[in-house]
C-alpha positions in Angstrom: -88.2 50.6 -56.4 -86.2 53.8 -55.9 -82.5 54.1 -55.5 -82.9 55.7 -52.1 -84.4 52.4 -50.9 -81.3 50.5 -51.7 -78.7 50.0 -48.9 -74.9 50.5 -49.6 -74.9 50.9 -53.4 -74.9 54.7 -53.8 -71.9 54.8 -56.1 -73.4 52.2 -58.5 -76.8 54.0 -58.4 -75.1 57.3 -59.3 -73.4 55.6 -62.3 -76.7 54.1 -63.5 -78.5 57.5 -63.3 -75.6 59.1 -65.2 -75.9 56.5 -68.0 -79.6 57.5 -68.5 -79.1 61.2 -68.1 -76.2 61.2 -70.6 -78.4 59.4 -73.2 -76.0 56.4 -73.3 -78.6 53.7 -72.6 -77.4 50.6 -74.2 -79.9 48.0 -75.6 -78.2 45.3 -73.5 -76.7 45.9 -70.1 -75.3 43.5 -67.4 -75.7 44.3 -63.7 -73.1 42.1 -62.0 -73.3 41.3 -58.3 -75.0 39.3 -55.6 -78.8 39.5 -55.6 -78.7 39.6 -51.7 -76.5 42.7 -52.0 -78.8 44.6 -54.3 -78.2 43.8 -57.9 -81.9 43.0 -58.7 -83.0 46.1 -56.6 -80.6 48.2 -58.8 -82.1 46.8 -61.9 -85.6 47.7 -60.9 -84.7 51.1 -59.7 -82.8 51.7 -63.0 -85.9 50.8 -65.0 -88.1 53.0 -62.8 -85.8 55.9 -63.3 -85.6 55.3 -67.1 -89.4 55.4 -67.3 -90.0 58.2 -64.7 -91.9 61.3 -65.9 -90.4 63.6 -63.3 -86.9 62.6 -62.4 -85.5 64.2 -59.2 -81.9 65.6 -59.3 -80.1 66.5 -56.0 -77.7 69.4 -55.9 -75.4 68.1 -53.2 -73.9 64.9 -52.1 -75.4 61.4 -51.7 -77.5 60.2 -54.6 -77.2 62.4 -57.6 -80.7 61.6 -58.8 -83.8 59.4 -58.4 -87.2 58.6 -59.8 -90.1 60.6 -58.3 -91.8 57.5 -57.1 -95.3 59.0 -57.7 -95.9 59.3 -61.4 -98.0 56.7 -63.2 -94.8 55.1 -64.8 -93.1 54.8 -61.3 -96.2 53.3 -59.8 -96.4 50.6 -62.6 -92.8 49.7 -62.3 -92.8 49.8 -58.6 -95.8 47.4 -58.4 -94.2 45.2 -61.1 -97.4 45.7 -63.2 -96.0 47.7 -66.1 -97.3 46.0 -69.3 -93.9 46.5 -71.0 -91.8 45.0 -68.2 -91.0 41.3 -68.6 -89.0 38.7 -66.6 -87.1 35.6 -67.3 -85.6 33.6 -64.6 -84.4 30.0 -63.7 -87.4 27.6 -63.2 -87.8 24.0 -62.4 -88.6 21.6 -65.4 -91.7 20.3 -63.8 -91.6 17.3 -66.0 -92.1 19.2 -69.3 -89.5 20.5 -71.9 -91.9 23.4 -72.8 -92.2 24.8 -69.3 -90.9 28.4 -69.0 -90.7 31.3 -66.7 -94.3 32.2 -67.7 -95.5 29.1 -65.9 -94.1 30.5 -62.6 -94.5 34.2 -63.2 -97.2 34.9 -60.5 -95.0 33.1 -57.9 -91.9 35.0 -59.1 -93.5 38.4 -58.8 -94.8 37.6 -55.4 -91.3 36.5 -54.4 -89.8 39.7 -55.7 -92.2 41.7 -53.6 -91.9 39.7 -50.5 -88.2 39.7 -50.5 -88.0 43.3 -51.9 -85.7 42.1 -54.7 -83.1 40.6 -52.3 -84.2 37.0 -52.4 -81.7 34.3 -53.6 -82.4 31.5 -56.1 -82.4 29.0 -53.3 -85.1 31.0 -51.5 -87.2 31.2 -54.7 -86.9 27.5 -55.2 -87.9 27.0 -51.5 -91.0 29.1 -52.1 -92.3 26.8 -54.8 -94.4 23.9 -53.9 -92.7 20.5 -54.1 -88.9 19.8 -54.1 -86.9 21.8 -56.7 -83.6 20.2 -57.5 -82.5 22.1 -60.6 -83.7 25.4 -62.0 -82.5 26.6 -65.4 -83.4 29.0 -68.2 -84.1 26.9 -71.2 -85.0 27.2 -75.0 -88.7 27.7 -74.2 -87.7 30.8 -72.3 -85.5 32.0 -75.2 -88.4 31.5 -77.6 -90.6 33.7 -75.3 -87.9 36.4 -75.3 -87.9 36.5 -79.1 -91.7 36.6 -79.2 -92.1 39.2 -76.4 -89.5 41.6 -77.7 -90.9 41.3 -81.2 -94.2 42.8 -80.1 -94.9 46.5 -80.1 -94.7 48.4 -76.9 -98.1 48.7 -75.1 -97.4 52.2 -74.0 -95.3 53.4 -76.8 -92.1 53.6 -74.6 -89.4 51.1 -73.7 -89.9 47.4 -73.9 -87.9 46.1 -70.9 -86.7 42.5 -70.3 -85.0 41.6 -67.0 -83.1 38.2 -67.2 -82.3 37.1 -63.7 -79.2 34.8 -63.3 -78.6 34.4 -67.1 -75.5 32.2 -66.2 -78.2 29.5 -65.6 -79.1 29.4 -69.2 -78.6 26.1 -71.1 -76.7 26.3 -74.4 -79.7 26.6 -76.6 -81.1 29.5 -74.6 -77.8 31.3 -74.5 -77.4 31.1 -78.3 -81.0 32.3 -78.8 -80.2 35.3 -76.5 -77.1 36.1 -78.4 -79.1 36.4 -81.6 -81.5 38.8 -79.9 -78.6 40.9 -78.6 -77.1 41.0 -82.1 -80.3 42.1 -83.7 -82.2 44.2 -81.0 -85.6 45.7 -82.0 -85.9 49.5 -81.6 -86.4 51.0 -78.1 -85.7 47.7 -76.4 -83.7 47.3 -73.1 -82.4 43.9 -71.9 -81.0 43.8 -68.4 -79.1 40.8 -67.4 -78.7 40.6 -63.6 -75.9 38.1 -62.9 -74.0 36.8 -60.0 -71.3 35.0 -62.1 -70.5 36.4 -65.5 -67.8 33.8 -66.0 -70.4 31.3 -66.9 -72.0 33.5 -69.6 -70.9 33.1 -73.2 -67.9 35.4 -74.0 -69.9 36.6 -77.0 -72.8 37.7 -74.7 -70.4 39.5 -72.4 -68.9 41.4 -75.3 -72.3 42.7 -76.4 -73.4 44.2 -73.1 -72.6 47.3 -71.1 -71.5 46.0 -67.7 -72.0 47.7 -64.3 -70.3 45.8 -61.4 -71.3 46.0 -57.8 -68.3 46.2 -55.4 -67.2 42.9 -54.2 -68.0 42.4 -50.6 -66.9 39.9 -47.9 -69.0 41.6 -45.3 -71.3 38.6 -44.7 -71.1 37.1 -41.2 -69.6 33.7 -41.0 -69.6 31.3 -38.0 -65.9 31.6 -37.6 -66.2 35.4 -37.3 -69.2 35.0 -35.1 -67.2 32.9 -32.6 -64.4 35.6 -32.6 -66.4 38.8 -32.7 -70.1 37.8 -31.8 -69.8 38.1 -27.9 -67.7 41.3 -28.4 -70.4 42.9 -30.6 -73.2 41.9 -28.3 -71.4 43.5 -25.2 -70.9 46.7 -27.2 -74.5 46.8 -28.6 -75.9 46.4 -25.1 -74.0 49.5 -23.9 -75.6 51.4 -26.9 -79.0 50.7 -25.4 -78.0 51.7 -21.8 -75.7 54.6 -23.1 -74.0 55.0 -19.7 -70.9 56.9 -20.6 -68.5 55.2 -18.1 -69.4 51.7 -19.3 -69.5 52.7 -22.9 -66.1 54.4 -22.7 -64.7 51.1 -21.2 -66.3 49.1 -24.0 -64.8 51.4 -26.6 -61.4 51.2 -24.9 -61.6 47.4 -25.1 -62.4 47.5 -28.9 -59.7 50.1 -29.6 -57.0 47.9 -28.2 -57.5 45.5 -31.2 -54.9 46.0 -33.9 -56.2 47.7 -37.0 -56.7 44.7 -39.2 -58.7 43.0 -36.4 -60.8 46.1 -35.7 -61.6 46.2 -39.5 -62.8 42.7 -39.4 -64.9 43.3 -36.3 -66.6 46.3 -38.1 -67.1 44.3 -41.3 -68.6 41.4 -39.2 -70.9 43.9 -37.5 -71.9 45.5 -40.9 -72.7 42.0 -42.2 -74.9 41.1 -39.1 -76.8 44.4 -39.6 -77.5 43.7 -43.2 -78.7 40.1 -42.4 -80.9 41.5 -39.7 -82.4 43.9 -42.1 -83.3 41.0 -44.6 -84.9 39.3 -41.6 -87.1 42.3 -40.8 -87.8 43.1 -44.5 -88.4 39.7 -45.9 -88.5 37.1 -43.1 -85.0 35.7 -44.0 -83.6 33.5 -41.3 -80.6 35.1 -39.6 -78.2 33.3 -37.4 -76.0 35.8 -35.4 -74.3 33.0 -33.5 -73.2 35.3 -30.6 -73.6 32.7 -28.0 -76.5 34.6 -26.4 -79.8 32.9 -27.5 -81.9 35.7 -26.0 -80.1 38.5 -27.8 -80.0 36.5 -31.1 -83.7 36.1 -31.0 -84.5 39.8 -30.0 -82.0 41.9 -31.9 -82.8 41.2 -35.6 -86.2 43.0 -35.2 -84.2 46.2 -34.1 -82.9 46.7 -37.7 -85.6 47.9 -40.0 -86.1 50.0 -43.2 -86.2 53.1 -40.9 -82.7 52.8 -39.7 -80.6 50.4 -41.9 -79.3 53.2 -44.1 -78.2 55.2 -41.1 -76.6 52.1 -39.5 -74.9 51.2 -42.8 -73.4 54.7 -43.3 -72.2 54.8 -39.7 -70.4 51.6 -39.9 -69.1 52.3 -43.4 -67.7 55.7 -42.1 -66.0 54.0 -39.2 -64.4 51.4 -41.5 -63.2 54.2 -43.7 -61.7 56.1 -40.7 -59.9 53.1 -39.3 -58.6 52.3 -42.7 -57.1 55.8 -42.9 -55.4 55.4 -39.5 -57.7 57.7 -37.7 -57.8 57.6 -33.9 -59.6 54.3 -33.2 -61.1 55.6 -29.8 -62.6 58.7 -31.4 -63.9 56.8 -34.5 -65.6 54.1 -32.3 -67.1 56.6 -29.9 -68.6 58.6 -32.8 -69.9 55.3 -34.3 -71.4 54.3 -30.8 -73.4 57.6 -30.7 -74.6 57.2 -34.2 -75.6 53.6 -33.8 -77.4 54.3 -30.5 -79.5 56.9 -32.1 -80.2 54.7 -35.2 -81.2 51.7 -33.1 -83.7 53.7 -31.1 -85.3 55.0 -34.3 -86.6 51.6 -35.5 
């Protein structure tokens, strides 16, 4: 996983590469944010950058740096086959107190690859055979952490442990992890990828270096779909036709909304685009709820890895312009041209 493949988290990516380049890599770090918005992707890209043999630094704008993606270390991390990379994650009890992440590791690695690091716990549970009611990280997982990190590095570099959703540790596991954080072995990196730090022990939170993803409310809900769905569909159809008179009329209609409503419309559209990308990339079900069944079935496939970054940037720039009281018609017309070009690029 490279930082360039992650949508909408450029500022966080730049902070993470700065941490490594400055030599301030803490033995325990917390990446806090929704999995579906890139927290696990950032963790994997961070580890790949850490191990990369030929890091690439950019002179101007955008991402400040990234892993090369082609050296042996990048290929091992990218394929999740690095011998010094380990995972712990919530797993079902399966009728045995000794069950641990190791028992589900093959399924979890397949899940990470299939969902490109964006899959939720609910989706992981659904991918397992049988009904999964409760998944936790238990003391058997903590014992494996102690054992794994006590071993020597296979390749003489970093020993890396990713703990996904550490807030789902039971008390015994959390206390064992705390001991590990207090007495880390040399050249060890423990990455906690959490969606809810409030449910972590305060003593754990105090011992980790925290990087937060920006809080986002840009996920489409049914109420917003009822309000903005038909409007969005009408606008998107004009982008495919690109007839200037009709497009100008559509933009005029959108621009008549007051500024708060227009911002909500753009956030709703951005959320829909991200959901569509997850559909294309990982088969995640997406419900646009526009009221047009034909459009809802066809459109998600239009948003792919080839154009999601351009779409995200265009909508984010429009939101920024509207928030800064720019002329709404100009901002929306520029957005329309950029979106039209991006959607045809799929």
